[in-house]
C-alpha positions as CSV (number, residue, x, y, z in Angstrom):
1,M,24.1,-6.3,-6.0
2,I,21.5,-4.2,-6.4
3,K,22.6,-1.6,-9.2
4,V,20.9,2.0,-8.4
5,M,21.0,5.2,-10.5
6,V,20.6,8.3,-8.7
7,V,19.3,11.5,-10.7
8,D,19.1,14.4,-8.6
9,D,20.1,18.3,-10.0
10,S,22.1,18.3,-6.9
11,S,25.6,17.2,-7.0
12,V,25.8,17.2,-3.0
13,V,23.4,14.6,-3.3
14,R,24.7,12.6,-5.9
15,Q,28.1,12.7,-4.0
16,L,26.6,11.6,-0.8
17,M,24.2,8.8,-2.1
18,Q,27.3,7.3,-3.9
19,E,29.6,7.7,-0.6
20,L,27.0,6.1,1.4
21,L,25.0,3.4,-0.3
22,G,28.6,2.4,-1.7
23,A,29.8,1.3,2.1
24,T,26.9,-1.1,1.7
25,S,27.4,-4.5,0.5
26,D,24.6,-5.3,-1.4
27,I,24.0,-1.8,-3.2
28,Q,26.1,-0.1,-5.7
29,V,25.4,2.8,-7.3
30,V,26.1,2.4,-11.2
31,S,25.7,5.6,-12.2
32,T,24.2,9.3,-11.5
33,A,22.8,12.3,-13.8
34,S,21.7,15.7,-13.1
35,D,18.9,15.4,-15.2
36,P,16.8,13.2,-16.9
37,I,18.3,14.0,-20.3
38,F,22.0,12.7,-19.1
39,A,20.1,9.8,-17.2
40,M,18.3,8.7,-20.3
41,R,21.9,8.3,-22.1
42,K,23.8,6.7,-19.4
43,M,20.5,3.6,-18.7
44,R,20.9,2.9,-22.5
45,Q,24.5,1.6,-21.4
46,E,23.4,0.0,-18.2
47,W,20.2,-0.3,-16.8
48,P,19.9,-0.1,-13.2
49,D,17.9,-2.2,-11.3
50,V,16.4,0.5,-9.1
51,I,15.9,4.7,-9.9
52,V,16.4,7.0,-7.0
53,L,14.8,10.3,-8.9
54,D,14.3,13.9,-7.6
55,I,11.3,16.3,-8.8
56,E,12.6,19.5,-10.1
57,M,15.2,19.4,-12.2
58,P,16.5,21.2,-15.3
59,R,15.6,20.4,-18.9
60,M,12.9,17.6,-17.7
61,D,11.2,17.4,-14.3
62,G,10.9,14.1,-12.2
63,I,7.4,13.1,-13.4
64,T,7.6,13.0,-17.1
65,F,10.5,11.1,-16.9
66,L,8.8,9.0,-14.2
67,K,6.0,8.3,-16.6
68,Q,8.8,7.2,-19.7
69,I,10.5,5.0,-17.6
70,M,7.6,3.5,-17.1
71,A,6.1,3.7,-20.5
72,L,9.6,2.2,-22.1
73,R,10.9,-0.3,-19.2
74,P,8.8,-0.1,-16.2
75,T,11.9,0.2,-13.1
76,P,11.2,0.3,-9.2
77,V,11.8,4.4,-8.8
78,I,12.5,6.1,-5.3
79,I,10.8,9.6,-5.2
80,C,13.4,12.0,-3.3
81,S,12.4,15.3,-3.7
82,T,11.6,18.5,-1.5
83,R,8.6,18.7,-3.6
84,T,7.1,15.7,-1.7
85,D,6.3,17.5,1.7
86,S,5.1,20.8,0.1
87,S,2.6,19.9,-2.2
88,A,0.3,16.2,-1.6
89,G,-0.6,16.4,-5.1
90,I,3.0,16.1,-6.6
91,T,3.4,12.8,-4.2
92,M,-0.1,11.5,-5.8
93,E,0.7,12.4,-9.4
94,A,3.9,10.3,-8.7
95,L,2.9,7.4,-7.0
96,A,0.1,7.2,-9.8
97,A,2.7,7.7,-12.6
98,G,4.2,4.2,-10.8
99,A,6.9,5.1,-8.2
100,V,6.9,2.7,-5.4
101,S,8.2,4.7,-2.5
102,I,8.4,8.7,-1.6
103,I,11.1,9.9,0.4
104,S,10.8,13.7,1.5
105,K,14.2,15.2,2.1
106,P,14.2,18.5,3.5
107,A,15.3,21.6,1.7
108,L,17.8,22.8,4.1
109,G,20.1,20.4,5.6
110,V,20.3,17.6,3.1
111,R,23.6,16.2,4.2
112,D,22.3,15.6,7.9
113,F,19.4,14.5,6.6
114,L,21.0,11.4,3.9
115,H,23.4,10.7,6.7
116,D,21.1,10.5,9.4
117,T,18.1,8.5,7.5
118,F,20.4,6.3,5.2
119,D,19.3,2.9,6.9
120,D,16.0,3.8,6.0
121,L,16.8,5.1,2.4
122,A,19.1,1.5,1.9
123,N,16.0,-0.6,2.7
124,A,13.9,1.4,0.6
125,I,16.2,0.6,-2.2
126,R,16.0,-3.0,-1.3
127,A,12.6,-2.7,-0.7
128,A,12.0,-1.2,-4.3
129,A,14.3,-3.7,-5.9
130,Q,12.1,-7.2,-5.3
131,A,9.1,-4.2,-6.5
132,H,7.5,-6.4,-9.6
133,M,6.9,-3.8,-12.2
134,G,4.5,-3.9,-15.3
135,H,1.9,-6.4,-15.3
136,P,-0.3,-6.3,-18.0
137,P,-4.3,-6.9,-17.1
138,A,-6.3,-9.7,-17.5
139,P,-9.6,-10.8,-18.3
140,Y,-11.7,-11.7,-15.0
141,T,-11.3,-15.5,-14.2
142,Q,-12.5,-17.5,-11.3
143,P,-10.6,-17.1,-8.1
144,A,-7.9,-19.7,-7.8
145,P,-8.5,-21.2,-4.2
146,A,-5.9,-20.4,-1.5
147,T,-4.5,-23.7,-1.4
148,A,-3.7,-24.2,-4.8
149,I,-0.7,-21.9,-3.9
150,A,-0.1,-21.8,-0.3
151,A,2.8,-24.9,-0.5
152,E,4.6,-22.9,-3.0
153,V,4.0,-19.9,-0.7
154,R,5.1,-21.6,2.3
155,T,8.5,-23.1,0.8
156,S,9.2,-19.7,-0.9
157,K,11.9,-17.4,0.7
158,A,9.9,-13.9,2.5
159,P,10.4,-10.6,1.6
160,P,12.1,-8.7,4.1
161,R,10.0,-6.5,6.2
162,E,9.0,-3.5,5.1
163,M,11.0,0.1,6.0
164,L,8.6,3.2,6.1
165,H,10.3,5.9,4.6
166,H,8.5,9.3,6.1
167,Q,8.5,10.8,9.3
168,G,6.3,10.0,11.0
169,W,5.3,6.1,9.7
170,M,8.2,4.6,11.8
171,G,8.0,4.3,15.6
172,S,9.2,2.1,18.3
173,L,10.6,-1.1,17.0
174,Q,9.0,-3.1,19.2
175,K,5.8,-4.6,17.5
176,H,2.7,-4.5,18.9
177,S,-0.6,-6.3,18.2
178,A,-4.1,-4.9,17.8
179,D,-4.5,-6.1,21.6
180,V,-3.0,-2.2,21.9
181,V,-5.8,-1.0,20.7
182,L,-9.0,-3.4,20.8
183,D,-9.8,-6.5,22.2
184,A,-9.9,-9.8,19.9
185,P,-13.3,-11.1,18.8
186,R,-15.3,-13.7,21.0
187,G,-16.9,-16.5,20.4
188,S,-20.1,-14.9,22.3
189,D,-20.3,-11.8,20.1
190,V,-23.8,-12.1,18.3
191,F,-24.4,-10.8,15.0
192,C,-27.5,-9.3,13.0
193,P,-28.4,-11.5,10.3
194,E,-30.0,-8.1,8.4
195,T,-26.9,-6.5,8.7
196,A,-25.4,-4.6,5.9
197,R,-22.6,-6.4,3.4
198,I,-18.9,-4.5,4.0
199,V,-16.1,-4.8,2.5
200,A,-12.6,-4.1,4.4
201,I,-9.5,-3.5,1.8
202,G,-5.6,-3.0,3.2
203,A,-2.9,-2.3,1.5
204,S,0.7,-0.9,1.6
205,T,3.6,-1.3,-1.5
206,G,1.8,-0.1,-4.8
207,G,-1.2,0.4,-3.2
208,P,-2.2,3.5,-4.6
209,Q,-2.1,2.4,-8.5
210,A,-4.0,-0.5,-7.6
211,L,-6.8,1.0,-5.5
212,E,-7.4,3.2,-8.3
213,L,-8.2,0.2,-10.7
214,V,-10.5,-1.6,-8.1
215,L,-12.3,1.5,-6.5
216,G,-12.6,2.6,-10.4
217,G,-14.2,-0.5,-11.0
218,L,-17.3,-0.1,-8.8
219,S,-20.8,0.8,-9.0
220,P,-22.5,3.3,-7.2
221,H,-24.7,0.3,-5.5
222,C,-21.2,-1.2,-4.6
223,P,-21.1,-2.9,-0.6
224,G,-19.6,0.3,1.6
225,V,-15.9,-0.1,1.5
226,V,-14.0,0.8,4.1
227,V,-9.8,0.7,3.3
228,V,-6.6,1.1,4.8
229,Q,-3.5,2.3,2.6
230,H,-0.4,2.8,4.6
231,M,0.3,6.7,3.5
232,P,1.6,9.7,5.8
233,E,-1.3,12.1,7.0
234,R,-0.4,15.1,5.1
235,F,-1.0,12.7,1.8
236,T,-4.4,10.9,2.5
237,H,-6.8,13.9,1.7
238,S,-5.2,14.4,-1.6
239,F,-5.3,10.3,-2.2
240,A,-9.0,10.4,-1.2
241,E,-10.2,13.3,-3.1
242,R,-8.1,11.5,-6.3
243,L,-9.9,8.0,-5.9
244,H,-13.5,10.0,-5.9
245,K,-12.8,12.0,-9.1
246,I,-11.6,8.8,-11.2
247,S,-14.1,6.5,-9.4
248,Q,-18.3,6.6,-9.6
249,V,-18.4,5.7,-6.1
250,D,-18.0,8.4,-3.4
251,V,-14.2,8.1,-2.1
252,K,-13.2,10.6,1.1
253,K,-11.1,10.2,3.8
254,A,-12.9,9.0,7.0
255,V,-14.1,11.3,9.5
256,H,-14.9,10.2,12.9
257,L,-18.5,8.1,12.9
258,D,-19.0,8.6,9.8
259,M,-21.6,5.9,8.3
260,V,-20.6,3.0,6.0
261,I,-22.8,3.0,3.2
262,P,-23.4,1.4,0.0
263,G,-22.0,3.3,-2.9
264,R,-19.2,4.8,-0.5
265,V,-15.8,4.3,0.6
266,L,-13.8,5.7,3.5
267,I,-10.0,6.1,3.9
268,A,-8.2,5.7,6.8
269,P,-6.5,8.8,7.7
270,G,-2.7,9.1,8.1
271,G,-1.6,8.7,11.5
272,M,-4.6,7.1,13.1
273,H,-6.6,3.6,13.2
274,L,-9.6,3.1,11.4
275,V,-11.9,0.8,13.6
276,V,-15.3,-0.4,12.2
277,K,-18.6,-0.4,14.7
278,R,-22.1,-1.3,14.5
279,D,-25.0,0.2,15.7
280,G,-28.3,-2.1,15.1
281,V,-27.7,-3.0,11.4
282,Q,-25.7,0.4,10.3
283,Y,-22.0,0.4,10.4
284,Y,-20.0,3.7,11.7
285,V,-16.3,4.2,11.6
286,E,-14.2,5.6,14.7
287,V,-10.9,7.7,14.2
288,I,-8.7,6.9,17.4
289,N,-5.0,7.2,18.1
290,G,-3.3,4.5,19.7
291,P,0.3,2.8,19.2
292,L,1.7,1.7,16.1
293,V,0.2,-1.9,15.3
294,S,2.5,-4.4,13.0
295,R,4.4,-1.6,12.9
296,H,2.0,1.0,11.2
297,K,-0.9,3.4,11.9
298,P,-3.1,3.1,10.7
299,S,-3.0,-0.6,10.4
300,V,-4.9,-3.1,8.6
301,D,-5.0,-5.8,11.4
302,V,-6.8,-3.4,13.6
303,L,-9.5,-2.6,10.4
304,F,-9.9,-6.3,10.0
305,R,-10.1,-7.0,13.7
306,S,-12.7,-4.5,13.9
307,V,-14.7,-5.6,11.1
308,A,-14.3,-9.5,12.4
309,K,-16.0,-8.2,15.3
310,A,-18.6,-6.3,13.6
311,A,-19.5,-7.6,10.9
312,G,-18.5,-11.3,11.2
313,S,-20.4,-13.8,8.0
314,N,-20.9,-10.7,6.2
315,A,-18.1,-9.6,5.8
316,V,-15.5,-9.6,3.4
317,G,-11.5,-8.8,3.6
318,I,-9.5,-8.0,1.1
319,I,-5.0,-7.9,1.6
320,M,-3.5,-6.6,-1.5
321,T,-0.1,-5.5,-2.4
322,G,2.5,-4.6,0.1
323,M,5.2,-5.7,2.1
324,G,5.3,-6.6,5.7
325,D,2.7,-8.4,7.7
326,D,0.3,-6.3,8.1
327,G,-3.2,-7.4,8.2
328,A,-2.4,-11.1,8.0
329,R,-3.9,-11.8,11.4
330,G,-6.8,-9.7,10.9
331,L,-7.5,-11.5,7.9
332,K,-7.9,-14.7,9.8
333,E,-9.6,-13.4,12.3
334,M,-12.3,-12.2,9.6
335,A,-12.3,-15.5,8.0
336,D,-12.5,-17.4,11.4
337,R,-15.9,-15.3,11.9
338,G,-17.2,-16.4,9.1
339,A,-16.1,-13.3,6.3
340,N,-15.2,-14.5,3.0
341,T,-11.4,-13.2,2.5
342,Y,-9.4,-12.9,-0.3
343,A,-5.5,-12.2,-1.2
344,Q,-4.2,-10.6,-4.2
345,D,-1.9,-12.9,-6.3
346,E,1.4,-12.4,-6.9
347,R,1.4,-11.9,-10.2
348,S,-0.4,-8.6,-9.9
349,S,1.2,-7.7,-6.9
350,V,4.0,-5.0,-6.7
351,V,4.8,-6.7,-3.5
352,F,3.7,-10.2,-2.5
353,G,4.9,-9.3,1.2
354,M,1.6,-9.1,3.2
355,P,-0.7,-11.3,0.7
356,K,1.9,-14.1,1.2
357,E,1.9,-13.4,5.0
358,A,-1.9,-13.7,5.4
359,I,-2.1,-16.9,2.9
360,Q,0.6,-18.8,5.1
361,L,-1.5,-17.9,8.2
362,G,-4.7,-19.5,6.5
363,G,-6.7,-17.0,6.3
364,V,-7.4,-16.6,2.9
365,H,-10.0,-18.4,1.1
366,D,-8.9,-17.2,-2.4
367,V,-6.3,-15.9,-4.3
368,I,-7.2,-13.2,-6.8
369,S,-5.5,-10.8,-9.9
370,L,-6.2,-7.2,-9.4
371,E,-7.7,-7.4,-12.2
372,N,-10.3,-9.1,-10.6
373,I,-11.3,-7.9,-7.4
374,S,-13.4,-4.8,-8.6
375,A,-15.5,-7.6,-10.0
376,V,-15.7,-9.9,-7.0
377,I,-16.7,-6.8,-4.4
378,E,-19.9,-6.3,-7.6
379,Q,-21.1,-10.0,-6.9
380,Y,-20.8,-10.1,-3.1
381,G,-22.9,-7.0,-3.1
382,L,-25.1,-8.7,-5.3
383,R,-25.7,-11.9,-3.4
384,E,-28.8,-11.8,-1.1
385,L,-27.9,-12.2,2.4
386,K,-28.0,-15.8,3.9
């Protein structure tokens, strides 16, 4: 049974969540509170597994409370607030502070909204309950071979499929492969050995915080990096700006025909696929529309497949924390084309779903801790092209 606390100054929201979630067989609302001060008093008596938290509340705002929770006892927190819809900066601050998921509720019609999106809320709670919180950093170590943990991964229980909680993230339940966007790599494709090196990264749940650590550890001389982070369109620009401010590299939301160059990181726009192409020895990106792939847009599978086609053995693929299996097949295609491929390890992942699926599929060469990813990218950039 997943124990949930709802912290919201609206009595309607508290009552409705208690009633709706109480009807499930695996979720129990153990307490509610109208503000963080009351919440903390109740949490001293019974600490919840998951907290559903509003932002604008009396006496203490939700972001301040979130930071206190993460400092005191890291716990999965789902932000459910009207402020997330009107302020992308607030959303980025919440994710940076440790929130595992964001749900934007309307200022009006909240009763109908909660009824209509109840399944999404319940599945967001189930997903959050599996999150691993509060991993201490570790010194750099040699990456562990994927085969060393593959047997354990194959016998462990797979996490539930990730539910996408923002409007515009969830489309048809039909699950498309990357074939609906671009063709699979062919053996006849020819690669220029002098082509520059490129790094492709895919992440979902827990990714915003993880990417802050990774990109913050890169030097301006690192290889060009392309990133898909599952995120709604209205938040992508603020996310890229935040990463740019805390990094030595140039981080920007990808624009159609942007060049992939050393020292630059391109973030896929929400609601669009990011595809890497090659022109001679240079890489550039195309930002294109299309169906959801692996239930996502942007999709990691699409990005990884495009890098497999454009760069082959001159690429590195890294799949990071997140639920579901988006990216697993694309990473296998990169590995089959000679790319070096890595998966973030379970200890440092908020959710081990995406890395786990990639390992199971056999597309991962090495398993690496979050704290080591920057060093691996830097070392790769320093190696001479073969």
